[in-house]
N, C-alpha and C positions, 0 to 999 in steps of 0.2 A: 504494501498499500502505500502512496507517494502522497508528501502531504504539500501542498503550494501555498505558499500567500499572496494574496492579493488587496490594493489599495486600492478604493475606488473613493472617486470626488464626489462632493455630492451634487445629486442629480440624474449621477452614471449608473447604468443599471447592470447587475450581476448577472441575470439570464430573464428573459422575455417567456410570457406563458405561450406555450408548445413547445419551446427547447426540447432538446432530449435531458434526460436526467444523467449526470454525470457526477455526482456524489453529495456529498455532507457538509454543509459550511458552516463551520465555527465562528461566531463574532466573536472578534477579539478585544477590540474598542468601539468608540461610538455606537449609533443605532442606524437602523435600515427599517425602510417602509416598503412593508410587501404590497402592492395594487394589483387590481384587477380593474381592467379598460373594458369597457362594454360603451359602445355607439357613441364614441369619444369622450365617455363621462370616466374619472379614474374612480377608483372606491379606495380607500383604505381597509386593508383587511386584518390588518395587524405590525403592531411595531416592536421590533426588536431591539436587543441592548446587549450589553459586552456578557458572554457565556452563556448564551443561548444558540442552541443549533436548527440549520434549515436544513433541509435535501430527503436523499432515497438512502435507502439503503442496498447493500449490493444484490439483494433479491429485487428491487424493483427498478434494476437499472436498462432493462428496455422499455420501461413506459416512459411519459414527457411529464413534461409540469402540465401543471392545472387547465382543464381545457372546460 
C-alpha cells in the first residue's frame, strides 16, 4: 500500500462525483467540504476536519464516487 500527500488550495477539487474510487483520504489539517451539485446548484453534504477519513475500501475499488 502506498501513501501520497496531496495539498489543495481553497476552492480546488480532490475528486468529482462519478470519478473512479481510488483509495481512502485522511485529512491531516484544515477542512474539506463535500458538495453535491445538481442542476447547477451546489449543496453541502458534509464538512470534514483534521483526523477524519473519506473514501472507499479495497473491496469497493471498482465503484465510482457518489452518483
